[in-house]
C-alpha atoms as one frame of an Amber mdcrd trajectory, in Angstrom:
protein
  -6.277 -10.024 -16.751  -5.974 -10.923 -12.937  -8.456  -9.704 -10.067  -6.186
  -6.971  -9.354  -6.943  -4.964 -13.057 -10.114  -5.793 -12.692 -12.054  -2.959
 -10.233 -15.764  -4.029 -11.013 -14.419  -7.907 -10.059 -13.065  -6.076  -6.903
 -15.915  -4.027  -5.225 -17.661  -7.286  -5.911 -15.243  -9.824  -4.240 -15.081
  -7.317  -0.948 -18.773  -6.695  -1.248 -18.561  -3.007  -1.629 -21.939  -1.775
  -3.207 -24.495   1.320  -2.784 -22.226   4.487  -1.856 -19.109   2.378  -0.616
 -17.110   1.313  -3.753 -13.425   1.218  -5.460 -12.648   3.623  -8.608  -8.992
   3.972  -9.830  -6.650   6.498  -8.264  -6.314   9.788  -9.592  -4.638  12.345
  -8.073  -7.334  14.677  -8.084  -9.087  12.492  -5.224  -5.953  13.807  -2.856
  -7.313  17.358  -3.302 -10.558  16.097  -2.177  -9.587  14.548   1.322  -8.707
  16.179   4.369  -5.516  14.854   5.382  -3.915  14.050   9.202  -0.966  15.588
   9.593   1.460  12.457   8.667  -0.180  12.200   5.316   0.101  15.887   4.701
   3.241  15.738   5.611   4.204  14.282   2.210   2.741  16.710   0.124   4.730
  19.461   1.805   7.845  17.817   1.877   7.931  15.594  -1.613   7.908  18.019
  -4.452   4.816  16.617  -6.737   3.828  13.894  -4.485   0.581  13.912  -6.351
   2.712  13.155  -9.639   4.884  10.424  -7.646   1.421   8.576  -6.925   0.298
   9.282 -10.447   3.359   7.609 -11.659   2.750   4.518  -9.251  -0.865   4.148
 -10.569   0.827   3.978 -13.939   3.394   0.980 -12.917   1.600  -0.587 -10.433
  -1.769  -1.051  -8.845  -4.217   2.215  -7.331  -7.356   2.426  -6.347  -9.393
   5.050  -4.135 -12.315   4.072  -1.800 -15.275   6.082  -2.013 -18.003   6.770
   0.069 -20.849   8.989  -1.168 -19.046  10.244  -3.833 -15.736  11.432  -1.805
 -12.620   9.926  -1.385 -11.528   8.292   1.995  -8.446   6.283   1.152  -6.115
   6.005  -1.674  -3.444   2.884  -2.188  -1.759   0.781  -4.337   1.481  -1.198
  -4.743   4.429  -1.185  -6.931   6.661  -4.034  -8.126   9.935  -3.422  -7.337
  11.070  -6.891  -8.980   9.699  -9.849  -9.527   8.445 -11.211  -6.181   9.052
  -8.254  -3.796   6.512  -4.968  -3.742   5.846  -2.070  -1.645   2.427  -0.775
  -0.723   1.442   2.585   0.060  -1.801   4.274   1.415  -3.207   7.957   1.997
  -6.298   8.102   4.192  -8.590  10.804   4.781  -9.427  11.992   8.149 -12.863
  10.498   7.845 -11.687   7.131   7.863 -12.438   6.050  11.114 -16.108   6.088
  10.312 -15.650   3.495   7.268 -12.668   1.189   8.558 -14.598  -1.917   8.928
 -15.291  -1.685   5.111 -11.894  -0.449   3.946  -9.728  -2.743   6.521 -11.437
  -5.809   5.270 -10.982  -5.196   1.683  -7.573  -4.171   2.402  -6.720  -7.752
   3.903  -8.651  -9.349   1.145  -6.841  -7.095  -1.695  -3.185  -8.011   0.165
  -3.939 -11.551  -0.192  -4.976 -11.499  -3.921  -1.850  -9.368  -4.953   0.517
 -11.577  -3.175  -0.894 -14.756  -4.990  -1.655 -13.159  -8.312   2.196 -11.543
  -8.589   3.620 -14.683  -6.804   5.047 -12.188  -4.075   7.600 -13.376  -1.941
   7.377 -10.189  -0.105   5.258  -7.205   0.640   7.044  -4.212   2.230   5.649
  -0.836   3.530   7.012   2.015   5.552   5.506   3.425   8.444   6.259   6.680
  10.319   7.446   5.812  13.811   5.209   8.584  15.385   2.072   7.393  13.402
   0.549   4.820  16.140  -2.588   4.302  14.459  -0.946   3.312  10.798   1.434
   1.037  13.111  -1.733  -0.486  14.228  -3.007  -1.166  11.211  -0.395  -2.164
   9.265   0.063  -5.068  12.336  -3.236  -5.778  12.142  -2.694  -7.219   8.371
   0.100  -9.462   9.653   2.733  -7.418   8.381   5.813  -7.732  10.959   8.076
  -4.883  11.801  11.725  -5.523  10.610  13.675  -2.643  12.025  13.639   1.428
  12.288  15.134   3.407   9.009  16.611   6.123  10.746  16.109   9.422   9.048
  14.284   8.074   6.426  11.049  10.335   5.877  11.223  13.220   3.301  10.944
  15.533   6.857  13.607  13.551   8.256  11.989  11.271  10.617  12.139   7.852
  11.392   9.921   5.230   9.660   9.130   1.760  10.707  10.173  -0.892   7.780
   7.271  -4.026   7.786   7.164  -6.407   5.555   5.011  -9.665   5.554   6.349
 -13.059   3.348   5.207 -15.687   1.599   6.172 -19.262   1.003   5.000 -18.583
  -2.700   8.089 -18.627  -4.788  10.527 -18.834  -2.378  14.031 -18.334  -3.709
  16.891 -20.229  -2.446  19.935 -19.463  -3.350  23.214 -21.903  -3.491  26.329
 -21.253  -2.263  28.133 -21.054  -5.859  25.141 -17.867  -6.771  26.225 -16.075
  -3.879  30.102 -15.803  -4.857  31.105 -12.884  -7.188  32.318 -15.295  -9.499
  29.365 -17.819  -9.144  32.294 -20.394  -8.950
């Protein structure tokens, strides 16, 4: 078991204590949060969005940041295939009051995730109208790759971001790129 699987160890690593800590993600946490319009859009436009995130937590990694017993952010990542993962985040509207605490934790979590899973690529999508999320994702050293037109559940454009690592870099030979392998 790695650090990403050990929530008490993550709390210690992130120096979360007292009334601020991580717990395993549960869809019930979403019902306890006050969501801004971009996050509420997922619930409004994706049938069974809570079940989707529950599924993500079963096949990936998912956490809830709690302050004084109230969820203030839920996040995680799913491995798409070896070396590539996609992360997600659902913040409460109050997250700004606790931004430093959970920003520091998320930066360290990304480093741990990429190291332990030997990721070559970590990616995330951000609604092009969500300036706050855009600024945050860039602060995590993800770089904008382009626009995914009409990508969102509401038909909105999203930006694709990624953070690449040299860990486990894959070099394709010319023969491995041809359909016959010849």
